[in-house]
C-alpha positions in Angstrom: 7.1 -7.3 2.6 6.2 -9.7 5.4 5.1 -13.3 5.4 4.1 -15.9 8.0 5.3 -19.5 7.7 2.6 -22.0 6.9 2.6 -23.3 10.5 2.3 -19.7 11.8 5.4 -20.0 14.1 7.8 -17.8 12.1 7.5 -14.4 10.5 9.8 -13.4 7.8 10.3 -9.7 6.9 12.1 -8.2 3.9 13.8 -4.9 4.2 15.6 -2.1 2.3 18.6 -2.7 4.6 19.4 -5.7 2.3 18.3 -8.3 4.9 15.6 -10.8 5.6 14.8 -11.2 9.3 13.1 -14.2 10.9 11.0 -13.7 14.0 9.0 -15.8 16.5 5.4 -14.9 17.1 6.3 -13.3 20.4 8.5 -10.8 18.6 11.9 -12.5 19.4 14.4 -12.2 16.6 15.6 -15.6 15.5 18.0 -14.8 12.7 19.1 -12.2 10.1 19.7 -13.5 6.6 22.6 -11.7 4.9 23.6 -12.1 1.3 21.6 -9.6 -0.9 23.6 -6.6 -2.1 20.5 -4.3 -2.4 17.1 -3.9 -0.8 14.9 -7.0 -0.3 11.5 -6.3 -1.7 9.6 -9.6 -1.2 9.7 -12.8 0.8 7.7 -16.1 0.7 7.7 -19.5 2.4 7.4 -22.8 0.6 4.2 -24.7 1.3 6.0 -27.0 3.7 7.7 -24.0 5.4 11.2 -25.4 4.9 12.4 -23.0 2.3 12.3 -19.2 2.2 12.5 -17.3 -1.1 13.6 -13.6 -1.1 13.4 -11.1 -4.0 15.8 -8.2 -4.2 16.7 -5.0 -6.1 20.0 -6.7 -6.7 18.2 -8.6 -9.6 18.3 -11.9 -7.8 16.2 -14.4 -5.9 17.7 -16.3 -3.0 16.5 -19.5 -1.5 17.2 -20.1 2.2 16.7 -23.0 4.6 14.4 -22.3 7.5 17.5 -22.2 9.7 18.8 -19.2 7.7 21.5 -21.0 5.6 21.6 -20.0 2.0 20.7 -22.7 -0.5 20.9 -21.1 -3.9 20.9 -17.7 -5.7 18.7 -17.5 -8.8 20.0 -15.1 -11.5 18.2 -14.2 -14.7 16.3 -11.0 -14.3 17.7 -7.8 -15.7 16.2 -5.5 -13.2 14.9 -5.5 -9.6 12.9 -8.5 -8.5 9.8 -7.2 -6.8 7.9 -10.3 -5.7 8.1 -14.1 -5.4 5.6 -16.9 -4.8 5.7 -20.7 -4.5 3.2 -23.0 -6.3 1.0 -25.0 -3.9 3.0 -28.2 -4.5 6.3 -26.3 -3.9 7.8 -27.4 -7.2 7.7 -24.0 -9.0 8.7 -20.6 -8.0 7.4 -17.5 -9.8 9.2 -14.1 -9.7 8.0 -10.7 -10.7 10.4 -8.1 -11.9 10.9 -4.5 -13.0 12.2 -5.9 -16.3 8.5 -6.4 -17.1 8.6 -10.2 -16.9 7.5 -13.1 -14.8 9.9 -16.0 -14.6 9.1 -19.5 -13.6 11.8 -21.6 -11.9 12.3 -25.1 -10.5 13.4 -25.3 -6.9 16.9 -26.2 -8.0 17.2 -22.8 -9.7 16.6 -24.0 -13.3 14.7 -21.4 -15.3 11.6 -23.0 -16.8 10.1 -20.1 -18.7 9.8 -16.3 -19.0 6.4 -14.8 -19.3 6.2 -11.7 -21.5 3.2 -9.4 -21.9 3.3 -6.6 -19.3 4.4 -3.2 -20.6 5.7 -1.9 -17.2 7.2 -3.3 -14.0 5.6 -6.5 -12.7 5.1 -5.8 -9.0 3.5 -9.0 -7.7 2.8 -12.6 -8.6 0.9 -15.4 -6.9 -0.2 -19.0 -7.7 -3.8 -20.0 -7.2 -4.3 -22.5 -4.3 -4.8 -25.4 -6.8 -1.5 -24.4 -8.5 -3.2 -24.3 -12.0 -3.1 -20.5 -12.4 -0.6 -17.7 -12.0 -1.8 -14.1 -11.5 0.6 -11.1 -12.0 0.2 -7.4 -11.1 1.8 -4.6 -13.0 2.5 -0.9 -13.0 0.9 -1.0 -16.4 -2.5 -0.8 -14.5 -3.4 -4.4 -15.4 -3.6 -7.9 -13.9 -2.8 -10.9 -16.1 -4.0 -14.5 -15.6 -1.7 -17.2 -16.8 -1.8 -21.0 -17.0 0.8 -22.8 -15.1 2.6 -23.5 -18.4 2.9 -19.8 -19.0 0.1 -19.4 -21.5 -1.7 -16.1 -21.1 -5.4 -16.6 -20.3 -6.7 -13.0 -20.1 -5.8 -9.5 -19.0 -7.9 -7.6 -16.4 -8.1 -3.8 -16.9 -9.9 -1.7 -14.5 -7.4 0.0 -12.2 -6.5 3.6 -13.2 -3.0 3.4 -11.8 -0.3 0.8 -11.2 -1.3 -2.5 -9.6 1.0 -3.1 -6.6 -0.1 -6.5 -5.3 -2.5 -9.5 -5.8 -3.8 -12.3 -3.6 -6.0 -15.3 -4.0 -8.8 -16.3 -1.6 -8.0 -19.7 0.1 -10.9 -21.4 -1.9 -9.3 -20.1 -5.1 -12.6 -18.4 -6.3 -11.6 -14.8 -5.7 -8.7 -12.6 -6.6 -8.0 -9.3 -4.8 -5.8 -6.6 -6.2 -4.2 -3.5 -4.6 -3.4 -0.4 -6.6 -1.8 3.1 -6.5 -5.2 4.4 -7.5 -6.0 4.1 -3.7 -8.5 1.2 -4.3 -8.8 -2.5 -3.9 -10.7 -4.6 -6.4 -12.3 -8.0 -6.0 -12.4 -10.3 -9.0 -13.9 -13.7 -9.8 -11.4 -16.3 -10.9 -12.7 -15.9 -14.5 -11.7 -12.2 -14.4 -15.1 -10.7 -13.8 -14.9 -7.6 -11.5 -17.1 -8.1 -8.4 -16.5 -4.9 -6.5 -14.2 -1.9 -5.9 -13.3 -1.1 -2.3 -12.7 2.5 -1.3 -11.3 3.5 2.1 -7.7 4.3 1.8 -6.5 7.9 1.1 -3.2 6.9 -0.5 -1.7 4.1 -2.5 -2.6 0.6 -1.5 0.7 -1.5 -1.5 -0.4 -4.9 -0.4 -3.4 -7.1 0.3 -4.0 -10.5 1.8 -6.9 -12.9 2.6 -7.3 -14.5 6.0 -6.9 -18.3 6.2 -10.6 -18.8 6.4 -11.2 -16.5 3.5 -13.8 -14.4 5.4 -11.7 -11.3 5.7 -8.9 -9.5 3.9 -6.4 -6.9 5.0 -4.9 -4.1 3.0 -1.7 -2.1 3.6 -1.5 1.6 2.4 0.7 4.6 2.1 -1.8 6.4 4.3 0.0 4.7 7.2 -3.0 2.4 7.9 -4.1 -1.2 7.7 -7.7 -1.8 6.8 -9.6 -5.0 7.6 -12.5 -5.9 5.3 -15.2 -8.5 5.1 -15.1 -10.7 2.0 -18.1 -8.8 0.6 -16.1 -5.5 0.7 -17.5 -4.1 4.0 -14.9 -2.2 5.9 -14.6 -3.7 9.4 -11.9 -1.5 11.0 -8.9 0.7 10.3 -5.8 -0.1 12.4 -3.6 2.9 13.3 -0.1 2.7 14.7 2.4 3.0 11.9 4.0 6.4 11.3 4.8 5.9 7.7 3.4 3.9 4.7 2.5 0.3 5.3 4.0 -1.9 2.6 2.7 -5.4 3.3 0.4 -7.6 5.5 0.2 -11.3 6.3 -2.1 -13.4 8.5 -0.9 -16.2 10.7 -2.1 -19.6 9.8 -4.8 -19.6 12.5 -6.0 -16.2 11.5 -5.4 -14.8 15.0 -2.5 -12.5 14.2 -2.1 -10.0 11.4 1.4 -8.7 10.7 2.0 -5.4 9.0 5.3 -4.1 7.7 6.0 -0.4 7.3 8.5 2.2 6.0 8.8 3.3 9.6 11.1 0.3 10.1 8.7 -1.5 12.3 6.4 -4.5 12.1 3.2 -4.5 14.1 1.6 -7.8 15.2 -2.1 -7.1 15.6 -3.9 -9.6 17.9 -7.2 -10.2 16.1 -8.7 -12.0 19.1 -8.9 -8.7 21.0 -12.0 -6.7 20.7 -11.5 -4.6 17.5 -12.5 -1.4 19.3 -9.5 -1.8 21.5 -7.3 -2.7 18.6 -7.5 0.8 17.2 -5.8 2.2 20.2 -3.8 -0.7 21.2 -1.6 -1.7 18.3 -0.8 -4.8 20.3 2.8 -5.9 19.8 5.5 -3.8 18.4 8.6 -5.2 16.8 11.2 -2.4 16.7 14.2 -3.0 14.5 16.8 -1.2 16.4 19.6 -2.9 14.5 18.8 -0.3 11.7 18.6 2.9 13.8 20.3 1.8 17.0 22.9 -0.9 16.2 24.4 -0.6 19.6 21.2 -1.7 21.3 19.5 -5.0 21.7 16.3 -5.5 19.7 13.3 -4.8 21.9 9.7 -5.9 22.1 7.2 -3.7 23.9 3.8 -5.0 24.7 0.9 -2.6 25.4 -0.8 -3.0 28.8 -4.5 -3.4 28.3 -5.7 -1.3 31.2 -3.4 1.6 30.5 -4.4 1.6 26.9 -8.1 1.6 27.8 -7.7 4.6 30.1 -5.8 6.4 27.3 -8.2 5.3 24.5 -10.2 8.6 24.2 -7.2 10.8 23.7 -5.5 8.2 21.5 -8.6 8.1 19.3 -8.6 11.9 19.2 -5.0 12.0 18.1 -5.5 9.3 15.5 -8.5 11.1 14.2 -6.3 14.2 13.7 -3.7 12.0 11.9 -6.2 10.5 9.6 -7.5 14.0 8.7 -4.0 15.1 7.9 -3.8 12.3 5.2 -7.1 13.4 3.7 -9.3 10.6 5.2 -12.4 12.5 6.3 -14.9 9.7 7.0 -12.6 7.6 9.1 -11.3 10.6 10.9 -14.8 11.7 11.8 -15.6 8.1 13.0 -12.7 8.2 15.4 -13.6 11.7 16.7 -17.1 10.5 17.3 -15.9 7.5 19.2 -13.5 9.6 21.3 -16.3 12.1 22.1 -18.6 9.2 23.1 -15.9 8.0 25.6 -15.0 11.5 26.8 -17.3 14.4 26.0 -14.8 16.9 27.4 -12.4 16.5 24.5 -12.2 19.8 22.5 -13.4 18.6 19.1 -13.7 21.2 16.3 -15.0 19.9 13.0 -13.5 22.6 10.9 -10.1 22.8 12.6 -9.6 19.1 13.4 -11.0 17.5 10.2 -12.1 19.6 7.3 -9.2 22.1 7.0 -6.3 19.6 7.4 -8.0 17.1 5.1 -8.5 19.8 2.4 -4.9 21.0 2.8 -3.7 17.4 2.2 -5.6 17.2 -1.1 -4.4 20.7 -2.1 -0.8 19.5 -1.7 -1.6 16.3 -3.6 -3.1 18.5 -6.4 0.0 20.6 -6.5 2.3 17.5 -6.8 0.2 16.2 -9.7 0.3 19.6 -11.3 4.0 19.9 -11.0 4.3 16.4 -12.4 2.6 17.4 -15.6 -0.9 16.1 -14.9 -3.2 19.3 -14.9 -6.5 17.4 -15.4 -5.9 15.1 -12.4 -4.7 18.0 -10.3 -7.9 19.9 -11.1 -10.0 16.9 -9.9 -8.1 16.8 -6.7 -8.4 20.6 -6.2 -12.1 20.3 -6.6 -12.2 17.5 -4.0 -10.4 19.9 -1.6 -13.0 22.5 -2.3 -15.9 20.1 -1.6 -14.3 19.0 1.7 -13.8 22.6 3.0 -15.2 25.4 0.9 -13.6 28.0 3.2 -10.1 26.9 2.4 -7.6 29.6 1.5 -8.6 30.3 -2.1 -5.1 31.6 -2.8 -3.9 28.0 -2.7 -6.5 26.8 -5.1 -6.1 29.8 -7.4 -2.6 28.6 -8.4 -3.9 25.8 -10.7 -6.1 28.0 -12.8 -3.6 30.6 -14.2 -1.2 27.7 -14.8 -3.8 26.1 -17.0 -4.2 29.4 -18.9 -0.5 29.6 -19.4 -0.5 26.0 -20.8 -3.3 26.9 -23.1 -1.4 29.9 -24.5 1.8 28.0 -24.8 -0.1 25.4 -27.0 -1.5 28.2 -29.3 -5.1 27.5 -28.2 -8.0 29.9 -28.7 -9.2 32.7 -26.5 -11.9 30.5 -24.8 -9.1 28.5 -23.3 -8.3 31.6 -21.2 -11.4 30.7 -19.1 -9.3 29.2 -16.3 -7.6 32.6 -15.8 -11.0 34.2 -15.5 -11.9 31.6 -12.9 -8.7 32.3 -11.1 -9.6 36.0 -10.9 -13.0 35.1 -9.4 -11.4 32.9 -6.8 -8.6 35.3 -5.9 -8.8 38.9 -7.2 -5.1 39.5 -6.3 -4.0 37.2 -9.1 -3.0 39.5 -11.9 -1.3 39.4 -15.3 1.8 41.6 -15.9 1.8 40.9 -19.6 0.7 38.2 -22.0 0.8 37.5 -25.7 0.3 34.5 -28.0 3.5 32.8 -26.8 4.0 34.0 -23.3 2.2 34.8 -20.1 3.6 36.2 -16.8 1.5 36.0 -13.7 2.0 37.7 -10.4 -0.1 37.4 -7.2 
């Protein structure tokens, strides 16, 4: 995760290398906080910016002074601590854990209360701006609203997979949630669902409102950051990371958006630059060479505007290809169209550059769900691949059908359940049965 200090002058990043790093806005590394014995999964500043709380897989929370000195270690969770948040008055700290609980602590480390109710890991927790409500996100697919004293107010169902993060709008009237179901949901404070946002092609790991509450940013496993209007309109997709993006944070003035990724980098996006340039620019890169190149000094590279603008068409073209490879057809097409508008000589091929790679991505996703024991979901994904690119190699898609037939026989189902096999034959005539009986089927193709 990543978090700006309330004054916007310091950025804190949490890392699987067991450290928290503090950075200036210009990308200069200030300090590395050492003390956790396992990966750090979350980080948060107190409202006055003087205390930093970190959450770790070592089952602890640590409180640090802004200068990096350790104040206290909070022990009590029985599994990884995934998230941490301060109340608006700075008096209470909430922690979310894989032990399925939320714990409330005083700043001196005294445990106030443990909140029970989730049936799976609690992945995120946040206080409302007025400090009267606590919202927790869980892998049990739900969001829970709690009073400050720990009383459960209500449970919000709606996501179809684990909820990975939550955030409040600055006015406290809206809650936004991020989920593994690839969606973002906007809720009223009373729990009413306002809207579901679609736009990512992989899990959404984190979400955050801008300080003025007019926009929100989302971080996704599809390697992108999306910027949205408060009404759910997609403004822009930011490309630059080469692996899943785990968290986002706005500076206090709303001019900078920080994104943290599995690619071991943080990108600072300058939101004052024309957003069309942002797609290609990426702005400022903070490269953590202490992880991969411990013998080298940490570096900051800043994109040169003119060079970037000259390279924009080819960069947009490449980024369009990258988006297609993670199954994102609409945004890929948008980038290709923009690239063609700027340079009509680019050799764009709809089938080769967008449809086929996008369909192959979803075929592979379908296979992974099938192998994980989710045949119904894999079927839906295979159908999605077919719709994107009907000419895709049918041998790939045929795999799922005979496997369904095999499951049907294994479960002693009736002959009509052999229909998936018939469908497989229609798709790929080379699929054949060597032998089959009421308890066994052997397929060869």
